C-alpha positions in Angstrom: 91.9 113.3 114.7 90.0 116.5 114.4 91.4 119.2 112.2 89.2 122.2 112.8 85.7 121.1 111.5 87.2 118.2 109.5 88.3 114.7 110.5 91.5 113.1 109.1 92.5 109.5 109.5 95.6 107.6 108.2 94.4 104.4 106.5 96.8 101.7 105.4 97.2 99.2 102.6 100.0 97.4 104.6 103.7 97.5 104.0 106.3 96.8 101.3 110.1 97.1 100.8 112.2 99.1 98.3 115.9 99.2 97.7 117.5 101.5 100.3 120.0 103.0 97.9 117.2 103.9 95.5 115.3 105.5 98.3 118.1 107.7 99.3 119.8 108.5 96.0 123.3 110.0 96.4 123.3 109.7 100.3 125.8 107.0 101.2 124.5 103.8 102.8 126.7 104.4 105.9 124.4 107.4 106.6 121.0 106.2 105.7 121.2 102.7 107.2 121.6 104.3 110.7 117.9 105.2 110.5 116.7 102.6 108.0 118.4 99.3 108.4 118.2 97.2 105.3 117.5 93.4 104.9 119.9 91.0 103.1 118.6 92.2 99.7 119.3 95.9 100.6 115.6 96.7 101.0 114.1 98.9 103.7 110.5 98.7 105.1 108.0 101.3 104.0 104.4 101.9 104.9 101.5 102.3 102.4 99.7 105.0 104.3 96.8 106.8 102.6 94.7 109.6 104.0 91.0 109.7 104.7 89.4 113.1 105.0 85.9 113.6 106.2 84.7 117.1 105.2 81.5 118.7 104.1 79.6 115.4 104.5 82.0 113.7 102.0 84.7 111.1 102.3 87.9 111.9 100.4 90.7 109.3 100.0 94.2 110.4 99.1 96.1 107.6 97.3 95.1 103.9 97.3 98.2 101.9 98.0 99.3 98.8 96.1 96.0 97.0 95.6 95.5 93.3 95.0 96.2 92.8 91.4 99.9 91.9 91.3 101.2 88.4 91.1 103.3 86.3 93.5 106.6 87.3 91.9 105.8 91.0 92.3 104.8 90.5 95.9 108.0 88.6 96.6 110.3 91.2 94.9 108.7 94.0 97.0 108.1 91.9 100.2 104.4 93.0 100.2 102.5 92.6 103.5 98.9 93.9 103.0 97.8 93.4 106.6 95.5 95.2 106.8 94.4 96.0 103.3 93.0 99.4 102.4 89.5 98.0 102.2 89.9 96.5 105.7 91.3 99.9 107.0 88.2 101.7 105.6 85.9 99.1 107.2 87.5 99.9 110.6 86.1 103.4 110.0 82.7 102.0 109.1 83.1 102.7 105.4 82.9 100.6 102.2 84.3 101.5 98.8 80.9 102.8 97.8 81.1 105.5 100.5 84.1 107.2 99.0 83.2 110.4 97.1 86.6 111.5 95.8 89.9 109.7 95.3 92.9 112.0 94.9 96.1 110.4 93.5 99.3 112.3 94.4 100.7 110.6 91.3 100.2 107.4 89.4 103.1 105.1 90.5 101.9 101.6 91.4 102.4 102.0 95.1 100.1 105.1 95.1 97.5 104.1 92.5 97.5 100.3 92.6 94.3 100.3 94.7 92.5 102.5 92.2 91.1 99.3 90.6 90.3 95.8 91.6 90.0 92.4 89.9 86.3 91.4 89.7 84.4 88.4 88.3 85.9 86.8 85.1 89.2 88.6 85.8 87.7 91.9 84.8 89.5 94.9 86.3 87.2 97.7 87.4 87.4 100.8 89.6 87.6 100.0 93.2 85.5 103.0 94.2 82.5 102.9 91.9 80.9 106.1 93.1 84.0 108.3 93.3 85.6 110.8 91.0 89.3 110.2 90.6 91.4 113.3 90.6 95.0 113.7 89.3 97.0 116.3 87.5 96.4 116.0 83.7 100.1 116.1 83.0 100.7 113.2 85.4 98.1 111.2 83.6 99.6 112.0 80.2 103.0 111.0 81.4 101.7 107.7 82.8 99.9 106.6 79.6 102.9 107.7 77.5 105.6 106.3 79.8 109.1 106.0 78.5 111.9 103.6 79.2 112.8 105.4 82.4 109.3 105.5 83.9 107.5 102.5 82.4 108.1 100.1 85.3 106.4 102.5 87.8 103.1 103.0 85.8 100.6 100.1 85.3 97.9 100.6 82.8 95.4 98.4 84.7 95.5 101.1 87.5 94.4 103.7 84.9 92.5 102.4 82.0 89.5 100.9 83.8 89.0 104.4 85.5 89.0 105.9 82.0 86.5 103.4 80.6 84.2 104.2 83.6 84.5 107.9 82.9 85.6 108.6 86.5 88.7 110.7 86.0 88.6 114.4 86.8 91.8 116.0 85.5 93.1 119.2 87.0 95.8 121.6 85.9 97.9 123.2 88.7 97.0 124.0 92.2 93.3 123.4 92.6 90.8 123.6 95.5 88.9 120.3 95.3 86.5 121.1 98.1 86.5 124.1 100.4 89.6 123.7 102.5 91.0 120.8 100.6 93.6 121.8 97.9 95.7 119.8 95.5 99.2 121.5 95.5 101.7 120.7 92.7 104.9 119.6 94.4 107.0 118.6 91.4 110.3 116.8 91.3 109.5 113.1 92.0 107.4 113.3 88.9 106.8 116.4 86.7 103.2 116.8 88.1 103.4 115.2 91.5 100.9 116.8 93.9 100.4 116.9 97.6 97.2 117.6 99.5 96.7 120.5 101.8 93.8 120.4 104.3 92.8 123.6 106.1 90.0 124.2 108.6 89.5 126.8 111.4 93.1 128.0 111.3 94.7 124.5 111.3 96.6 123.0 108.4 97.6 119.4 107.5 99.8 118.6 104.5 99.9 115.1 103.0 103.4 114.9 101.4 103.1 111.9 99.1 106.5 111.2 97.7 107.9 114.7 98.1 109.2 113.7 101.5 108.3 110.0 101.8 109.6 109.4 105.3 110.9 111.3 108.3 114.4 110.2 107.3 114.0 112.3 104.1 113.6 115.6 106.0 117.2 116.7 105.4 117.2 118.7 102.1 119.7 116.6 100.2 118.0 113.3 101.2 116.2 112.8 97.9 115.2 109.5 96.2 117.0 108.1 93.3 113.5 107.5 91.8 112.9 111.3 91.5 112.9 112.4 87.8 114.2 115.9 88.7 116.0 115.9 92.1 117.0 119.5 91.8 113.3 120.4 91.4 112.5 118.2 94.4 115.2 120.1 96.4 113.6 123.5 95.6 110.1 122.2 96.3 111.1 120.6 99.6 112.7 123.8 100.8 109.6 125.9 100.1 107.3 123.4 101.7 109.4 122.9 104.8 109.9 126.6 105.4 106.1 127.2 105.1 105.4 124.3 107.3 107.7 125.7 110.0 106.3 129.2 109.7 102.6 128.2 109.7 102.9 125.2 112.1 101.6 122.6 109.5 100.9 119.0 110.5 103.0 117.0 108.0 101.7 113.5 107.1 104.1 110.9 105.8 103.0 108.3 103.3 105.9 105.8 103.6 107.4 106.1 107.0 107.0 102.7 108.8 107.0 104.2 112.3 105.9 107.8 112.2 102.6 108.9 110.9 102.8 112.7 111.3 104.2 115.6 113.1 105.1 119.3 113.3 108.6 120.4 112.4 110.9 123.1 113.8 114.1 124.4 112.4 117.2 124.4 114.6 119.8 127.2 114.8 122.0 125.0 112.7 119.3 124.8 110.0 118.2 121.3 110.6 114.5 120.3 110.4 113.4 118.4 113.5 110.1 116.5 113.8 107.9 116.6 116.9 105.7 113.5 116.3 101.9 113.5 116.5 100.1 110.2 116.5 96.9 110.2 114.5 95.8 106.7 115.6 96.5 104.3 118.4 
């Protein structure tokens, strides 16, 4: 869709599943399963939605999905369905990996940075977007390469190291305008340096949430993932973002909702946030 002078497109790397209890933290299953029914392994379906931004003659890609490097066991555990793949989604827009100028990672968990790299000839892993700069918060990168027992399973070095060897990382510190009208905004809580992406043009604003609010079902303030390292920080960040989104009529874009791509929110008299859906593709 058009956003002022820019164009924004959700592009997908397919779907996968995660444990419903982990996705909703302290919220009881009797509540979350009303909106997100689980399978017999207690997993709920999630999308792998990335965002393509066309602005100033450049193609910016926010997050890269799971990628193609994981083995059959991994794909079974997470019920991975990469149909279509991110590469195929970009091709539907007439783009190849060579056409991407900038990759922005909200953070470096495997379902957001797995497509940063690909396996090439002789099983060599290389950057998937050879002409792009890769942008992430410096603190997020440092936490990823020095992962501890709590975080190690979420970070995979083959999503990071080949980008380092190619010299394609561009590290930022704090809120940073990447291109005129495209800003990385630190939205900490899920990880210490998680960032969202704000897109502004001609008085219109879109906000790609990443894992701050992964699905529409996470709009209620206490609905916070068990995966979040600092859920109280997530709570504070959510409140600030949602209040500003209501006041300034932002278009919120959800990365993991399997049914809803985006929408505007309003706040009811009872203090609930209600989404008015906007479809970005058909």
